[in-house]
N, C-alpha and C positions, 0 to 999 in steps of 0.2 A: 077538459082531457089535456091541451094542452098545457092547461096549470099544473094538471096533475102531474105531468112530461116535466116536465118546469121546475115542480116540488122535486121528485126523484133524481133531477140527475143535479141539483145544488149538494143534497144529501150524500150523493157518491161522491161529488167532488170532493167534500168536506171530508170525509173519512181517506178517502185517499191521500189528503195533503197530511193527516197528523201523521198515520202511516210511513207514509215518508219519510218526514223529520227522526221520528223513532228511531228508524231503520240507520239514519244516518248516525245520530247518536250513537246506539248501541255497535254501530261497526268502527266509529270513534273506539268504544272503549276497547272490544275487541284487541284493535290495533292497537293500543295502548299496552294490552295484557300480552301480547303477544312481543312486544319489543321490550319488554321486561326494562322499561324506565317509569317507572310508577313514579310520581312527583312527589316529594316529603318535604314539610317546612323546614327551614334553616333554622339551628339551634344557636345562642349565644352564650360566650364564653362566660359562666359563671363565677362566682367571688372565690370562689377554692381555686380554678381554675390559673385566675389573677393572681394569687397569693403564691402558689407555687411556683408561677415565673419570676415576681417580682425576688422571691427568696434564692432562686438559683441563682439569676442575675448579682445577684448580692452578693453572693459564695464564689461565684466568679472575680468578680471584682475583686474580692479581697483576698481571692488566693494569688491575682496580678499583683497588685499593692504590696502583698507581704512577699513575695518572691522576685522581684522585681527591682521597690524604690528604696532606696538607701534611707536610712533612722538617721537623727544625729549624733551618734554614739559609737565608740570603739570598742574593738571586741581585747583584752588583754589575756595573755599566756605566759605559757613559758617559751623561750627562747631557745634558740643554738646556744653552746659554748664552746670555747675556743681552748687552746691549750697555749700558753705563752712564751710556752718552754717549747713546743714542736716544731713543723715547720709550714707553711705552704708555699708551694710550687717549686718544692725544693729550697728554697731558703729560711733560715729561722725566721720565726716571726718576730723576736728581738735579737738584731745582730751588734755585732762591737766591734767596727772596724778603727785599725791601728792602737786596739791597745789588747791583751792578752783575754780569752775568755775560756770560760769551760761547758763541755756537752754536761750531762746532770741523767738523774734518773729517776724518772716520776713525773707528775704532771703538776702543774698550775695554771686551772680553767679559769677564766671570765667567762663569767654569766651574764644573759643578756632576755630581755622581756621581751616578747612579739606583741605587735602594736597595727592590729587590724583595724581600717578605715574605713574600709570599703563593706560597710555591714550594712543588710536588712533585718526588714521585721522579723523572721523567719529564720533568717542565720541568727541572729541574737539572741534570740530564743532558744536555735540549737544549744547554742554556744555556753549560754548559762545553765542550760536545764543542766549538759555535760559534766559542770561541777570542776571543770580545768579550767573554764576560763572567767574572766570576770567583764563586767557593762559595764560601761559609765559614759558621761553626757561627754562629748567632743570637745565642748569649750572646755574640758578641764585641761585638755593637752594643746588644742590650735586657738592661736585668737584670733578674732574674729575678722574673718576675710584673709586670713595667714593662708597661700598657696602651700602646695604639697612640692614646690619647689623652694619655697621661700624657710620652711621644716628642713629639709634636706640637709641645706648648706647651712642654718645654724646647728644641726646635731653632726655635724661634720666640724664645724668651727670648736663644740665643745669639744669630741672627741681629739683632735690636733691640740688643743688645749691639756688635756689628759693626758696626752703622750707627755709634752714639754714639761709638767707638772711633776709627773713622775720620773724623766730621767735626773731633774733638779733634785728631786725629793733623796733619788737611790745613790746618788753621786754624792751627794751633801752627806748622805750617812757613812757613804764610804770613804768620806775622809775627802774628797777634791772640792777643790776651791770654787766659787759659786760668786758672779756679777753679777749685778744689777745694768737691766738696758730700756731703752726707749722705745718699750712694742708698740706704740702709740704715739704720735703726735697731733696736740689739735691744731686744726687747723685757726691763724690770724689771733694766737695768743701768744704769752711771752716766749714757752719755748720754740713754736715755729720760726720764729727768728732767728734762731739757732742750733737746735737739735733737729737730727734727722732718725729716722726710725733703725734701730741697732746700735745706736752710738752709748758708750758704754758711760752709765754716770757713776763718778768717784767721790763728789761731795757735793750737798746742797746744804747752805745759808750756813757754810762754814762745817756743816757735821760729814765726817764719811759713812759712807752709805755701803749698807754691807748687805741688805738684803733689801725687798721693795716697798718694805713699810717704813723703812728709815728716810726714803723721802718725804709719804706723810706726816712722819714725827716733828720734820726736821724744818714743816712747813707748819706747825700749830699755831705757835703763838706771833705767826706773822701777819698783817695787814696790806688791803691792796692798798698800790704808790708804794710800796717798801721795797727796797731796793736789794736785791741778796744777791752772794755770788755764787755761779753753777762752775763747776772743774765737769769736764767731760772729755772721750778720749774716744776720736773716732776710726775703727782699724787700727792700723800698723802706726798712727802716727801718735806724735807726744802729746799727754796730758794737754788740756785748755782751759781755761778760767777764764770766763765771760761774767758781766754785774749785769744782773736782767731786775724789770721792773714789775711787781709782779702785778696782777690783774685782779678784779673782781668777777667771784667765779659766776660762772652763766648763772648757776641754781640759787644765788643766793647765800649766805651767808657772812662770817665776818675776816674767817680767813684767808689770805693773799692765794690766788691762784695764777701755777705755773704753765699747766696746759702739757701736761705729759703722763700719760700710763705707763709707769713702770714695770717692768717683770723681770724673774731671776732666770738665769740663764748657768748652765754647768761651763764655766772656765775650763777647758779641757782640751788636748790636744789629738783628740781623737773623736768618732763619732758613734752616736746610737741611735741603730736605724729599727722601726716599726713599722712593718708590716703587715696590713691588715686593713681591708676593705669592708667598705656593704656593713659597717658598724658604726649606729653615730652617738651621744650622747658624752657625759661625764664619766661612768660610774666604774669603768676598767682602767682606772688612775692609780688605785690600790695593786694591780692584779700584774700592769706592767712593769710597778716601780722594784715590786719582788722579785720579777724575774729578770731583771735588769741585775739586782743585788746576784741574786743565782745563778748568772749567766759569768758573774765577773769575781764571783769568792770560788775556791778549790773547795770550801768546805763540804757543800752540795748538801743544802739547808731540808732540801723536799727529802732525802731519802729512799725514791721509789715510791712515797706512798702518790695519791692520788688526793690532790687538795683543790679547792674551790676557794671561790668568792667574790668580792665586790666591792664596792666602795670610791667613792669621789677622794683626791686628793691632791692638799695642796704644796706649793713647792717646800713649805718647811715639813714636809710630811707627814700633816694632820691627814685623822680619816674622814672623810664624814658620810653622814649619810644617804640613801639612796631612794629611788622608789622599786617597786615593786619584787621587793625580798623574798613575798611567799611564793612567788612564782620562781624565781630565780634558785630555791634552796629543793622544789621539787625536781628542776632540769640539771640540775648538778650532780642530784641520789640517780635521774634515770643513766646518765653517761658514768655513771662509777664512782660519783666520788665518795668518800669516808668521811672528809674535813670539810669542813664551811667556815673560812674566817669571817666574820657580823661586824660591822661596825657598830658600836655599844649601843648607837643610838637605836638602831634598826632590832633591837637581841628579842625585846616582849612578842613585835611581830613574825621574826625567825622563827623562836619560839613555836609558837600556834600553828602556824604553817609545815615547819619541819616533819621529811618522811622518819619513817623508824631505822635507826643504825647509820644516822649523818649525825656526826658533832658539830657544835656548831659553837667555834672558839671565837672569845670576845675582845675586838682591838679596836684601839680610840686611834696610834700611828704607828707609821712605818715601824718604825722602831718596836713596837706591841706584837708585831707582825712578826717579823724577822726573831723577835724572844718567843714566841709562839711556834713556830718551825721547829727552832733548835731544841728547847726544851721536849715538844714530842717526839724527835728523834733520840734523845737520850732517856725517853721514857719519864718525862718527871712532868710535875702536875701541868696542865696551861688552864688559863682563866675563861669561864664557860658564859655563855649565856644562859645555862640555868642556874646560874649560881655562882 
């Protein structure tokens, strides 16, 4: 009996233990269901997801680089034009002080090229697509390592030189006398022992000096060590003749070296002032020279017309080719010009870019330009770039 009871008790105890464990597990599952937080396995990013993320990062990086990072290119386009017969802040752009001058009807516009050095990739693409601008490597316009300030100073120096050449060329054309001065004197050269910048050169090696090229011509057959006569005048003093020993040229060669850079200057008792700021480069010379002639002649060559043009000029009145003519003809037409004075070596490029209705007049010298204006006024034919 006890054994039997003992067996019954074990059986009952085992059944009770299993039931309790099952009930606890069920209760646990019921509790999980009630809380709504059934656990699920974590998913790893697929290859497609990584591809999308990587592509998005690339797009963002490209947009940032294209929008903010500068590229080594410059953008060129039509720049502003300036009426050399007009006024700036109430003063004539070209003013004559101490000699009679005349007001005139019409316009003589010098033209410029806009150059943008702050170009991003997207900016360059946008300007190029517009068709109004051209994009070129920066190295074509700036020397390696050249700073913006150095470029500005160089452009200002060229602009001032163009003004000086324009004055001399114009007054020479009008019949005024011209003198030759020592523009720069090389340090430790034979000239540095006797000359100062601004001294007038009267004769070199016994040859009279009437233009700066005469100085070079007078030294053609000389040799280093040769002694020559130099006559110069300082200010209002009497001319003085000295003997100097020529040196060897620092860059080599057989010709004797004097060490002076001559320049032509108008020898007149009046002054010509050109007032125009924020413009650089040499290409305004021809239009400045024409404006001086127009101011000092009563003839009124422009005769109410709207004339534009460009061209570098030397003190002899020769008009040289310039850059950016394709942009300048566009700017001139947009500002109302009907005639454009083109340096003869720029004619082919000007013809390919000129807008309809703009007459291209070919010039090689200041006298050519004066004659062209005179013939236009009289209704006579003028030389054009087309033929």
